[in-house]
MISE-446852 format. One record per residue (C-alpha): residue in one letter; x, y, z. Coordinates in steps of 0.05 Angstrom, whole numbers, padded with zeros to 5 digits, always signed. Last residue first. Layout:
BEGIN
AXYZ
...
# end
This chain:
BEGIN
X+03149-00736+02262
X+03163-00695+02205
X+03128-00644+02206
X+03111-00642+02280
X+03187-00626+02284
X+03188-00575+02242
X+03135-00539+02262
X+03156-00537+02336
X+03209-00509+02320
X+03185-00455+02287
X+03146-00432+02342
X+03203-00429+02384
X+03231-00388+02331
X+03176-00338+02326
X+03171-00334+02410
X+03258-00316+02406
X+03235-00252+02362
X+03179-00234+02389
X+03206-00242+02453
X+03278-00209+02436
X+03216-00156+02402
X+03182-00130+02472
X+03252-00133+02503
X+03279-00084+02467
X+03349-00082+02410
X+03315-00093+02350
X+03282-00038+02345
X+03328+00017+02371
X+03378-00015+02314
X+03333-00016+02269
X+03316+00057+02264
X+03400+00067+02265
X+03416+00015+02215
X+03480-00014+02227
X+03449-00051+02281
X+03414-00106+02224
X+03359-00147+02239
X+03363-00222+02270
X+03412-00253+02240
X+03396-00326+02251
X+03452-00383+02236
X+03423-00452+02225
X+03445-00521+02247
X+03389-00581+02244
X+03456-00632+02228
X+03516-00639+02190
X+03557-00594+02229
X+03620-00562+02208
X+03599-00519+02150
X+03540-00488+02193
X+03583-00473+02258
X+03648-00461+02202
X+03598-00400+02164
X+03598-00414+02086
X+03524-00390+02066
X+03458-00412+02045
X+03405-00371+02040
X+03328-00369+02079
X+03292-00311+02067
X+03301-00230+02078
X+03243-00216+02112
X+03233-00150+02124
X+03222-00136+02197
X+03157-00141+02235
X+03167-00186+02279
X+03126-00263+02282
X+03098-00291+02211
X+03174-00270+02193
X+03203-00322+02252
X+03153-00384+02229
X+03178-00376+02160
X+03244-00366+02172
X+03244-00423+02221
X+03208-00475+02165
X+03251-00448+02104
X+03319-00457+02156
X+03297-00533+02179
X+03282-00547+02095
X+03354-00527+02090
X+03392-00554+02131
X+03393-00628+02093
X+03425-00587+02032
X+03484-00557+02073
X+03503-00497+02092
X+03441-00467+02124
X+03423-00382+02132
X+03362-00345+02162
X+03367-00272+02149
X+03327-00211+02176
X+03319-00143+02153
X+03356-00078+02143
X+03395-00047+02091
X+03394+00025+02102
X+03462+00039+02139
X+03500+00015+02074
X+03574+00004+02111
X+03522-00073+02136
X+03514-00099+02197
X+03468-00161+02225
X+03453-00189+02296
X+03471-00260+02320
X+03436-00321+02344
X+03469-00391+02328
X+03406-00453+02328
X+03432-00521+02329
X+03375-00580+02327
X+03374-00644+02350
X+03434-00643+02391
X+03480-00701+02397
X+03514-00676+02459
X+03584-00682+02438
X+03560-00666+02360
X+03529-00604+02386
X+03584-00579+02444
X+03640-00596+02388
X+03612-00546+02338
X+03620-00488+02398
X+03671-00515+02423
X+03707-00510+02347
X+03680-00441+02340
X+03722-00408+02397
X+03679-00389+02460
X+03695-00327+02486
X+03657-00301+02547
X+03598-00251+02572
X+03560-00301+02602
X+03521-00362+02591
X+03561-00395+02533
X+03549-00445+02487
X+03470-00456+02508
X+03446-00530+02518
X+03372-00547+02522
X+03338-00609+02530
X+03267-00594+02509
X+03206-00603+02545
X+03163-00536+02517
X+03196-00502+02576
X+03258-00506+02556
X+03251-00496+02494
X+03212-00426+02515
X+03278-00419+02572
X+03321-00431+02520
X+03300-00373+02467
X+03289-00325+02529
X+03360-00326+02540
X+03389-00333+02481
X+03372-00274+02470
X+03394-00240+02514
X+03466-00265+02504
X+03456-00245+02434
X+03443-00174+02461
X+03510-00174+02496
X+03558-00190+02438
X+03526-00153+02395
X+03542-00094+02432
X+03486-00027+02418
X+03531+00032+02410
X+03476+00070+02368
X+03498+00063+02301
X+03502-00017+02323
X+03566-00054+02344
X+03589-00111+02318
X+03605-00174+02340
X+03643-00154+02417
X+03700-00220+02403
X+03747-00206+02470
X+03683-00239+02512
X+03628-00260+02476
X+03603-00280+02396
X+03540-00302+02376
X+03491-00350+02432
X+03485-00416+02401
X+03423-00448+02429
X+03439-00528+02424
X+03382-00567+02427
X+03368-00640+02448
X+03291-00665+02434
X+03264-00720+02486
X+03199-00676+02485
X+03187-00618+02448
X+03122-00611+02453
X+03070-00591+02401
X+03058-00670+02370
X+03084-00712+02428
X+03142-00744+02429
X+03164-00813+02429
X+03246-00813+02460
X+03306-00822+02405
X+03355-00866+02427
X+03420-00829+02404
X+03451-00863+02358
X+03511-00912+02392
X+03585-00895+02378
X+03621-00950+02366
X+03660-01001+02414
X+03694-01065+02370
X+03782-01034+02378
X+03771-01008+02456
X+03760-00965+02502
X+03752-00901+02451
X+03765-00833+02444
X+03701-00798+02409
X+03703-00753+02348
X+03687-00694+02314
X+03719-00642+02365
X+03792-00681+02361
X+03799-00662+02279
X+03817-00705+02239
X+03877-00702+02199
X+03902-00742+02142
X+03957-00794+02138
X+03966-00852+02071
X+03955-00931+02082
X+03904-00934+02034
X+03857-00956+02097
X+03870-00877+02128
X+03917-00867+02182
X+03909-00818+02228
X+03929-00741+02257
X+03895-00720+02308
X+03872-00652+02320
X+03873-00602+02374
X+03941-00599+02394
X+03975-00653+02338
X+03971-00715+02375
X+04007-00768+02318
X+03991-00842+02295
X+03909-00850+02319
X+03881-00909+02281
X+03813-00890+02247
X+03748-00910+02273
X+03678-00906+02219
X+03613-00903+02271
X+03582-00833+02246
X+03611-00823+02171
X+03682-00815+02137
X+03698-00751+02091
X+03759-00752+02045
X+03817-00712+02024
X+03786-00641+02060
X+03834-00583+02034
X+03870-00536+02099
X+03826-00482+02122
X+03797-00523+02184
X+03867-00536+02203
X+03924-00587+02219
X+03932-00621+02151
X+03908-00660+02089
X+03839-00662+02112
X+03790-00712+02140
X+03718-00682+02137
X+03660-00704+02186
X+03597-00737+02118
X+03551-00773+02184
X+03578-00749+02260
X+03614-00786+02313
X+03676-00810+02283
X+03705-00866+02341
X+03777-00859+02348
X+03823-00907+02362
X+03891-00911+02398
X+03946-00964+02386
X+03966-01015+02438
X+04035-01006+02477
X+04027-00931+02473
X+04076-00901+02523
X+04144-00892+02482
X+04117-00876+02433
X+04067-00817+02448
X+04130-00791+02497
X+04181-00809+02431
X+04138-00764+02384
X+04129-00707+02429
X+04074-00679+02459
X+04029-00628+02422
X+04005-00561+02442
X+03958-00512+02404
X+03947-00443+02405
X+03881-00416+02405
X+03878-00347+02366
X+03858-00276+02401
X+03886-00289+02461
X+03951-00299+02445
X+03967-00222+02419
X+04000-00228+02351
X+04076-00220+02328
X+04114-00222+02277
X+04154-00260+02221
X+04160-00254+02153
X+04169-00316+02106
X+04099-00286+02058
X+04074-00343+02092
X+04073-00311+02157
X+04113-00347+02217
X+04082-00331+02286
X+04111-00296+02346
X+04060-00299+02409
X+04048-00250+02446
X+04016-00255+02517
X+04070-00264+02553
X+04126-00291+02503
X+04117-00352+02457
X+04158-00363+02410
X+04178-00390+02332
X+04093-00412+02327
X+04085-00429+02258
X+04019-00403+02235
X+03937-00425+02228
X+03880-00383+02191
X+03814-00401+02221
X+03801-00320+02217
X+03850-00275+02184
X+03919-00248+02192
X+03940-00175+02184
X+04004-00141+02171
X+04075-00103+02195
X+04039-00066+02237
X+04088-00021+02287
X+04093-00030+02359
X+04048+00000+02413
X+04009-00071+02422
X+04083-00091+02441
X+04105-00159+02421
X+04141-00128+02369
X+04144-00130+02286
X+04060-00124+02308
X+04014-00172+02264
X+03944-00144+02268
X+03880-00195+02270
X+03820-00189+02233
X+03751-00243+02234
X+03771-00266+02303
X+03791-00339+02323
X+03868-00347+02292
X+03897-00405+02297
X+03971-00413+02326
X+04011-00476+02317
X+04065-00513+02340
X+04061-00502+02415
X+04114-00550+02465
X+04108-00608+02513
X+04158-00652+02524
X+04141-00716+02567
X+04172-00757+02620
X+04184-00699+02668
X+04243-00677+02717
X+04223-00630+02773
X+04269-00560+02773
X+04333-00571+02814
X+04357-00495+02831
X+04284-00469+02827
X+04251-00509+02887
X+04177-00515+02885
X+04153-00575+02863
X+04092-00581+02881
X+04059-00616+02937
X+04020-00671+02899
X+03947-00690+02892
X+03916-00745+02855
X+03858-00737+02795
X+03811-00789+02766
X+03761-00777+02821
X+03778-00703+02821
X+03738-00687+02758
X+03774-00626+02716
X+03750-00550+02723
X+03785-00495+02675
X+03846-00451+02670
X+03892-00447+02608
X+03968-00435+02619
X+03977-00506+02599
X+03939-00526+02657
X+03910-00492+02710
X+03860-00521+02753
X+03798-00516+02790
X+03780-00589+02820
X+03701-00617+02824
X+03673-00663+02865
X+03655-00612+02905
X+03676-00533+02881
X+03750-00550+02897
X+03811-00481+02885
X+03863-00475+02846
X+03903-00533+02827
X+03969-00535+02794
X+03954-00574+02733
X+03997-00642+02719
X+03991-00695+02653
X+04002-00757+02685
X+03944-00793+02649
X+03932-00747+02592
X+03892-00696+02602
X+03847-00661+02547
X+03832-00592+02525
X+03768-00541+02531
X+03714-00588+02539
X+03635-00548+02533
X+03600-00556+02598
X+03549-00606+02611
X+03584-00654+02651
X+03593-00592+02701
X+03642-00551+02744
X+03657-00513+02681
X+03703-00494+02620
X+03712-00570+02631
X+03786-00600+02622
X+03759-00676+02605
X+03817-00734+02629
X+03834-00772+02558
X+03875-00811+02595
X+03880-00823+02665
X+03905-00815+02735
X+03916-00733+02723
X+03961-00713+02769
X+03935-00653+02816
X+03990-00592+02830
X+03982-00560+02902
X+04008-00502+02928
X+04034-00488+02999
X+04109-00510+03006
X+04137-00441+02973
X+04085-00385+02975
X+04126-00326+02951
X+04154-00351+02884
X+04080-00400+02878
X+04055-00358+02808
X+04007-00357+02766
X+04001-00324+02707
X+03950-00265+02688
X+03917-00233+02630
X+03870-00307+02611
X+03852-00296+02683
X+03805-00226+02667
X+03796-00190+02741
X+03737-00183+02776
X+03728-00125+02837
X+03717-00131+02915
X+03740-00082+02964
X+03769-00073+03024
X+03831-00044+02994
X+03834-00103+02953
X+03797-00183+02936
X+03797-00213+02879
X+03746-00249+02839
X+03781-00286+02769
X+03746-00287+02712
X+03748-00339+02660
X+03690-00375+02675
X+03663-00337+02748
X+03727-00358+02793
X+03719-00342+02876
X+03767-00316+02915
X+03835-00293+02882
X+03891-00268+02921
X+03922-00222+02883
X+04000-00208+02865
X+04019-00150+02815
X+04082-00163+02768
X+04046-00106+02715
X+04004-00066+02744
X+03929-00064+02771
X+03874-00015+02751
X+03817+00005+02788
X+03732+00013+02780
X+03725-00014+02704
X+03649-00018+02697
X+03626-00083+02666
X+03624-00101+02594
X+03683-00131+02592
X+03658-00191+02639
X+03659-00208+02703
X+03635-00150+02749
X+03651-00087+02769
X+03720-00090+02731
X+03797-00093+02751
X+03828-00069+02690
X+03895-00098+02673
X+03964-00061+02656
X+04032-00079+02627
X+04010-00151+02630
X+04018-00212+02669
X+03993-00200+02733
X+04018-00243+02791
X+03974-00294+02827
X+03993-00339+02882
X+03971-00283+02923
X+04024-00266+02989
X+04040-00193+02960
X+03965-00175+02971
X+03955-00107+02939
X+03944-00043+02966
X+03925+00009+02896
X+03933+00074+02909
X+03863+00119+02881
X+03875+00171+02923
X+03818+00194+02983
X+03885+00185+03045
X+03924+00239+03015
X+03864+00278+03002
X+03827+00267+03071
X+03897+00279+03103
X+03904+00348+03080
X+03831+00368+03089
X+03848+00350+03160
X+03911+00393+03169
X+03879+00459+03129
X+03829+00455+03183
X+03877+00450+03238
X+03915+00517+03202
X+03851+00553+03202
X+03822+00528+03278
X+03900+00554+03297
X+03895+00624+03259
X+03810+00641+03301
# end
């Protein structure tokens, strides 16, 4: 009997030890964890359950990707990790890594393997990127620390240079210049550590000079002459080529063409700087230098100014102008021939507001956008979603998609919040005078479809409206901060009624302007 008890204890001890959650990771992986701790989730997004945790410098094998998320396999199971908290590490896999080189200037570096996907960056001839995987004619690569897709036809492949003692020579020099804040408020700390002392805050669309980059942290020069550290993922780093490289390779001056009327031309490479003049669609300017997401251009007066890359197109010749989209004939009661961009507000690390009962704005805006897109497509419209999963998309990229697709309408979907929990109702916002009729028509149709208080169409200075001169509106579909209203708007029936109202409003507007 005693022998049986001892045997039972040994079995119990063995089961306890082998069932512990001890991470086992492939040491030969080409991706390395770049943060102290990294959650492994059950799906590609922050809303999925945390199933495990990795530590800094753990190496993992990537088996697939979804947007900015990497699927890995370990301990005979699979999980997902955020790509922005990893780095590519070829030290343990020498001779096997492959680099690709762009064979052309302005090669689009896209979010997903599709010509309809947002452009995250552009590669110039000679730029190198690390090859991660393939998908048909598309290559998944890492370029300037960011993962994205390029069309294989315009690239060539070479074995990666791996000798640490003799690094490969490069003909161009790149450096980070500015950091632009992408969230409403961002803490500035005295060290590159989440637990270090907070010394101040910076705000959305503000830009600061970069002093140093360490892992996922950026040291910036504050306006009060102090220095501080911010988390890199909550903003955009502008990367520029050295002047000598730009001058050496340009035998002819590069020109860009403005995409829309009333495009802002600014005094500095930031959206918060002064507007010095405006340009209309088809106007061309000579590029003097690249400044991250901006071009420094020459004006007719001889002075220089700055224009955003997402509001212009690159020209093949000095006389080429952007053609206005040919308007297809449309039958009233349909949306045939129309292009509509549906923007699900927030996403990824930008959660938006959180309701009194815990509802995440970023989650229900995506559900609402999916429903609206389905209705618009069924009516014949060509629909583009700014995001199709729980990923962070900058405001600049949302506007860029609207301009690139020459959208007939841009609908940004949000849910509201206020410190006063009694405030309720829906609101439709516009910025420019030419957007007012569109906003009123949508708001009126929405009011006949849902039972919430109608707060009317109002003018507001939202970035996605200010930088978009076409039919662009932003709709706040009720207040998540109001507990009773939250329970209404966080339901499938409400989203169905709301998207039906917006759909009817779009039909009414284009039928009336036919």
